[in-house]
Each structure stands twice: as structure tokens, then as C-alpha cells.
C-alpha positions as CSV (number, residue, x, y, z in Angstrom):
1,M,68.8,179.8,59.0
2,N,67.2,176.3,59.3
3,A,65.1,175.9,56.3
4,K,62.5,173.1,55.6
5,L,62.8,173.5,51.9
6,D,66.0,173.6,49.9
7,S,66.6,175.9,46.9
8,N,65.7,173.2,44.3
9,E,62.4,172.4,46.1
10,A,61.5,176.1,46.1
11,L,62.4,176.4,42.4
12,K,60.2,173.4,41.7
13,I,57.2,175.0,43.5
14,A,57.5,178.1,41.3
15,Q,58.0,176.1,38.1
16,E,54.9,174.0,38.8
17,Y,52.8,177.2,39.3
18,I,54.1,178.5,36.0
19,N,53.2,175.3,34.2
20,L,49.8,175.0,35.9
21,K,48.8,178.6,35.0
22,F,50.5,178.7,31.6
23,I,52.4,181.8,32.5
24,P,55.1,182.9,29.9
25,L,57.9,183.2,32.5
26,T,61.4,181.7,32.7
27,I,62.7,181.0,36.2
28,E,66.0,182.7,36.9
29,N,68.3,180.7,39.2
30,H,68.3,183.6,41.7
31,T,66.8,181.9,44.7
32,K,67.5,183.1,48.2
33,L,66.1,182.4,51.6
34,V,65.3,185.5,53.7
35,D,64.2,185.7,57.4
36,K,61.5,188.3,57.0
37,F,59.4,189.5,54.1
38,L,56.5,191.8,54.7
39,D,54.2,190.2,57.2
40,I,54.6,186.5,56.1
41,K,55.3,184.3,59.0
42,G,58.7,182.7,59.1
43,Q,61.4,182.4,56.4
44,V,60.6,182.8,52.7
45,W,62.2,181.8,49.5
46,V,62.4,184.5,46.9
47,I,62.6,183.3,43.3
48,E,62.9,185.5,40.2
49,G,60.9,185.0,37.0
50,K,61.6,186.8,33.8
51,S,59.1,187.6,31.0
52,G,60.5,188.3,27.6
53,C,57.2,189.9,26.4
54,R,56.5,192.3,29.3
55,G,59.9,193.2,30.5
56,N,58.7,193.3,34.1
57,D,60.1,191.2,36.9
58,T,58.0,188.6,38.7
59,F,59.0,187.3,42.1
60,F,57.6,184.2,43.8
61,I,57.6,184.6,47.5
62,I,57.3,181.1,48.9
63,S,56.7,180.4,52.6
64,D,59.3,177.9,53.9
65,E,56.8,176.9,56.6
66,S,53.8,176.1,54.4
67,S,55.8,175.3,51.2
68,E,53.3,177.5,49.3
69,I,53.5,180.6,47.2
70,E,52.2,183.3,49.4
71,L,52.7,186.3,47.2
72,L,53.6,187.2,43.6
73,L,55.3,190.5,43.0
74,H,55.0,192.1,39.6
75,G,56.9,195.2,38.4
76,N,60.0,196.7,37.0
77,D,62.7,196.1,39.7
78,I,59.9,195.6,42.2
79,L,62.0,193.7,44.8
80,T,64.4,196.6,45.1
81,K,61.6,199.1,45.3
82,L,60.0,197.2,48.1
83,K,63.2,197.4,50.1
84,N,63.0,201.2,49.8
85,I,59.3,201.8,50.4
86,K,56.8,200.2,52.7
87,P,53.4,199.3,51.4
88,N,50.6,201.0,53.2
89,L,48.7,197.7,53.6
90,T,49.9,194.3,54.9
91,I,49.1,190.9,53.4
92,K,46.8,190.3,56.4
93,T,45.0,193.6,55.9
94,V,44.5,192.9,52.2
95,L,43.1,189.4,52.9
96,A,40.8,190.8,55.5
97,K,39.6,193.5,53.1
98,A,39.0,190.9,50.4
99,L,37.0,188.8,52.9
100,V,34.9,191.8,53.9
101,Y,34.2,192.5,50.2
102,K,33.3,188.8,49.6
103,N,30.9,188.7,52.6
104,E,29.3,192.1,51.9
105,N,28.6,191.2,48.3
106,K,27.5,187.7,49.2
107,I,30.2,186.1,47.0
108,F,30.4,182.4,47.5
109,G,33.8,181.0,46.9
110,K,37.3,180.5,48.2
111,I,40.0,183.1,48.5
112,L,43.0,181.7,46.7
113,K,46.7,181.9,47.3
114,P,48.9,183.4,46.1
115,I,47.8,187.0,46.2
116,A,49.6,189.4,43.9
117,F,51.2,192.8,44.4
118,Y,51.6,195.0,41.3
119,E,53.7,198.1,40.8
120,S,51.0,199.2,38.4
121,V,48.1,197.3,36.9
122,L,45.3,198.2,34.5
123,D,44.4,201.9,35.1
124,I,45.8,202.0,38.6
125,K,49.1,203.8,38.5
126,N,50.3,202.9,41.9
127,Y,50.9,199.8,44.0
128,T,47.9,197.4,43.9
129,W,47.0,194.2,45.6
130,V,45.0,191.5,43.8
131,V,43.2,188.7,45.5
132,N,41.4,186.0,43.5
133,I,38.2,184.3,44.7
134,E,37.3,181.1,43.0
135,F,33.6,180.3,42.6
136,P,32.2,176.9,43.3
137,P,31.7,174.7,40.2
138,S,28.9,176.0,38.0
139,P,27.5,175.6,34.5
140,F,28.3,179.3,33.9
141,E,31.5,180.5,32.2
142,Q,32.8,182.6,35.0
143,T,35.1,180.7,37.4
144,G,36.0,183.5,39.8
145,I,36.5,187.1,40.6
146,A,39.7,189.2,41.1
147,V,39.5,191.9,43.8
148,F,41.8,194.8,43.2
149,I,42.8,196.9,46.2
150,N,44.7,200.1,45.8
151,D,47.5,200.3,48.3
152,N,47.1,204.1,48.6
153,D,43.4,204.2,49.0
154,I,41.8,201.1,50.6
155,S,38.4,202.4,49.8
156,N,39.2,202.1,46.0
157,V,38.3,198.4,45.4
158,F,37.1,197.0,42.1
159,T,36.7,193.6,40.6
160,I,37.0,191.7,37.4
161,H,35.3,188.4,36.7
162,F,37.3,185.6,35.2
């Protein structure tokens, strides 16, 4: 494996994201470089974060090619579960679905990275993808919308404003 980033640089990217978003996570020094992860192009760094209050794992999936967090995984032992199951949707499919939703509903804004993959979130009791869309600056309080896409039923899409 010929990586562009090293382990410390990948850890720094994850820590900067935590600091920027005020996420109550502690980075574990379990960082590894893998050749293939879902449908992300090239090698990725996998960094584990632990939350004392939720008890769930969070994994930062960082593209070695773009030096960006492509995906956040949330759930109890979610990385091991993903090795045993295959999500019905791919990252590209999820982004395409979010773009269709954005265009159909005339939502002006930018689709943000990273997208998230949850074992269970809100009232959805199975795997769910979440894509955030940031609104252009405005005097109104809402800054964006989160699009929730059920991995078992792509037609089941709902949103939450933030």
C-alpha cells in the first residue's frame, strides 16, 4: 500500500472534524489503512471514535486520495457488522437519491461531506444513510436539511431541518 497520508495526518483530520462540530468523541488510536471500503475510490483510513455518553462506536472513513472524511459510521460494533452484511445501497446511490430529492423539492444548497451511515437512528430501526444539505446564507434560523434514506426501502425518505 502506497498511502498519501500517514496515520498521524488521518488522525488529525478526524480530530479537526470533532473540534469543528463539537462532537463529544474521543479518538481511539486504532487507525488502519484498507484497500477497499464500500464504494469509496482508492484506499481509506479507518479511525475509531468513542463516545462515553452513547456507548456506540463512530468510525471516520477518510479517503487517502482526497484527504477528506467520506463517511461516518455510527452504531454498536458497526464496523464488524458491515464486514458481515452488505448495505443495499452504495454511497453513490445514496448521493444520487439525495440529489434527486434536492432537485425535486427545489432545495437550493450544497450536499455536504461526510455522509453518515447509522445502524439505527430516530425511529428507523434498520440501517439508514443521512446526507446533509447546507442552505445558502440567509437571515432565517435554518442552515440546512438532513435527508434520511432507509437502506431497506429507498422510497422511505424523510428530512429534518437544522
